[in-house]
C-alpha positions, 0 to 999 in steps of 0.5 A: 102599740107603745111599747112596755117597760120590763121590771128592771126598767121599771125599778130603774125608773122608780126613784130609790126610796131610801135615798129620798128619805136620807136626803130629805131627812139630812135637809130637815135636820139642816133647815131646823138646824138654821132656825128655817122652820117653815122650810123644815115642815114642808120637807117633813110633811112631803116626806110623810107625804111621799113614803109610807110614814115611819116613826122617824119621819113621823118623829121629824114631822112633830119635832118641826111642829115643836119648834114651829110653836104648834105643840098641840099639832106635835101631840097629835102625831105623837099620840097617833102612833104611841098605840101602833108602833113602838114609841121610840125613846126620843119620841116619848121624850118629845111627848112628854114636853108636848105634855108639859106645855099642854098641862098634861102632866100624868100623861107626861110622866106615865109616857117617860116612865114607860118600858121601866121596871116601875109602877107608873100608876103609883106616882107618889113613890118617892123611893123609886129605884133609882137605877131604873131612873137613869135609863129615862129617855134623855138622862139627865135632861128627861129626869128633869122633865119628869122633875118639871111634870112632878113640879106643875102636878103639885107633887113636890117630894117627887119633883126634888127626888128627879131633880137630884137624880139629874143633877147627879147624872149632870150637875150643869142641869139646872133649868 
């Protein structure tokens, strides 16, 4: 009969999950910076297959798909965990960017304003609290995104307000 491994030996034989996640995350970010998106996608898929997916690893995978022009896939991943897990601030921003490209303007605005002390159902409120809006995900870029969502939804007055707030936070945020 072959010898069995003790619990300590089994722990040593099992790779450290955190080291693997850290290594994969670092490589994925490196490949995204190098514009090797297909390789980043491959590693992000492996990361999510190797360990239990978490909001961070799913966000990385959605980012890879988004950068590869696969907006619908990124949107689907982000939507899949919006209700089950806490959607991270940077994930809300990416989901709203996907909504903009998929012509889901009202949904994108609602995602960006989620958690703020605003009435998200009243999208015609042109006098929204500026202090609350400054805590929108990604600051000036988030406000600019809100402006674009409203502009595309033909809500010009609200779009102008968001663009003005964005410029107050970052005078170089023109596009």
